[in-house]
N, C-alpha and C positions, 0 to 999 in steps of 0.2 A: 151525574149522566150527562152527556155530551147533547147540546141542543142544535138544530138546525137552523141557520140564518133564516130571515123571512125572504129576502132578495140576494141573490148571487150573480156576477158575473160569468162570462164565459172561461175567464182565466181562474175563477174559485172553483169550477166544477169538480176538478179531482179532490179538493179538498172537502165539497159536498158528499162526494162519494165514499170518501173517508168516513165521514161522520156518520152518515149511514151504515156503514158497516161495522162502524164502533158501536152504535147503539144496538144493532143486531147483537154484536159479540158481547155486549154487556147484560143482554137478554139471555145469554147463552149459547148461541149460536156458534159452533165452532166452524162450520164452512165460512161463516162472514170472516170470521177471524184468519181462516186459512186464504181468503183472498187478499188481506193487508198483508200477511206473511209474504205472499208471491209477490207483490207489488214492490215492496222495499228489502226483500232478502238479498238481490244482487248488489244493491247499494251498500246494505250492512257489510256484506262480507267483503267488497271492495275496501272500506274503511279500515276493516278490522285486519285485513292482510297486512295494509301498509301500517298498521300500529304494531301488531305482533309478529309480524314476518314469519309466519308459520300457518301453513294452511288447515292443518288439523286444531291448531288452537283458535284459529277465526272461526271455524265451523262450530267447534264447542263453543265459543263465546256466543255466538250468534243463535245457537239453539237455547242457551241459556238466556239471551236478553228476550227472546221472543216468548219463551215459557215466564220470565218475570212479568212480560208484558199482559201475558193472558191473565195471570194471575192476579194483576193489579188494575187491569181494563177496567173496571168498575170506578176506579179513582180518577179517571180521565175526564176532564169537564169541559174540554174543548177551548180552554185560555190560550193553548198553542196548538199547531199543527200537530197531527198524530205524527208526522215525520219528526219534527224536533223532539217530541216527548220521547218516541222510540230510540232516537239516537243518544238522548240523554242515559237512557237505561244502559245502553249497549257501551258507550265510550266510556262510562264510567266503570264499568265491568272490565273493559280493556285496560284503563289505567291502572285500577287495583290489581289485575293480571300482570301487568309489567312491573309493578313496584313490588310484588311479590318475587318475581323471578330475579330482577335486576337490583333489587335494593336500593333503587333510586342513584343508581350508579350515573354520573354524568361525566363526559369528557370536557376539560377546559383546552379551549381553543384560542389562538390569536384573536384580537378584536378588530386589528386593523385589516379590514376586508373591503373589497369594491363592493358597490352599492347593487350589483347586478350579476347575474351568472353570464357567462358565455355561452352562445348559441352553439352546438356542436354541428358540423356539416351533416348535410340530409344524406349523405353515401353511409353515415357509420351505423354499425348495429343498434337499432333501439332496444334490443335485449339486454346488451352489456350495460347500456345508459341506464335501465331501468333497475338492474342488478347494483350498479353503485350506488344509485340514488336510495334503493332501499337499504343498502348496507350503512350508508352515512345517516338514513333517518333513524335506524337502530341507535345510534350513538346519542340521540337528544334526550331530553328527560321526558317520561310518559305524557305530562301536560302540553310540552312543546310539540309532540307527536300529534295530540289529539287536535290542537290548533290548527296545525299545518293540514292536518287531512281534511277537516271541515271545511277550511277556506280554501286550499290549493286544489282539493278534489272533487269538493261538492258545491263550491262557490257559493258557501253558505254565508250571509249578511253577519257583521260583527254581533247583532244585537242578538241575533238567533244562536250564534256561537255562545256568547256569553249565557243565555238562557239553557243552553245544554250543558254547559260546565258549571254553571252556578257560580260563575263569578262575574266581574263588572267588565265593561267594556274596554276599559284602559289595560285591565289585566290580560285581556284577549290579545290586545294590540301589541302589547310587551311581550307576550310569549310568542307571538307570530314574527315580531321583530327581531330578538334573540336567536328563534329558532332558525329562521332562515339565514341570518348572518353566520351561523354554525355550519349549515349546511354548505353554505359558499366556501368557508374556510376548508372544508373537508373535502369537497368536489373539486377546489381551484386545480391542484396537481394533475388530477385525471382529465379534466378538460385541457389543461395545458399540453399534456401529452397528446391529446386527440389533434390538436392545432399543430403541434410539433410534426404529427406523421402525415398530415394534410399539406402541409408547405412543400411547394416544389422544390425539386433539389438545386443545389446552387450551380449555376453555370461556371466553369473556370474561366478566370479572365485570359482574355488572348494578349498574347505577347504582341507588342509592337516591333515590327521590323527594324 
């Protein structure tokens, strides 16, 4: 059973509130668990949508993840945050789902890629950029998708990502590095096209009299 710490800082209050809700949930309080679901449902769905690229599949996986969390809530001992524990359950479900669907297919891409992505102009429609990014993300391995989602979307520390995925910090950094490089390679032609369309038209050279 989760234990409450003796002293907490202001920054630790959300985790303290989680622990109280978890303790009540472990005693069979479904309303307390419902509050936990409400707290983390949006973040879980955002991550799952990025990983599986299908809203219905993301909803199903989120529901399965919360159901699994409820069924195993008594196993939570507070060694990590509930946030990390829940992400570990749902991300692993998503990885297994992607593996079953894609059979682990991975696109081989050029390794000679710039170290950073160019930033498109502010006038370009963000929806089209997001669509291209999501399509590129789908070409990564499930493991790379998970790391990029946790790091780029949730800004989760390396150590916490390693805990969620049950791998070493070195593995997290390696997957993140190679995943970013592949995204850059896939998206480079798209961003180049954006820049070409944003360049001012060339002025014809004036002829000397």
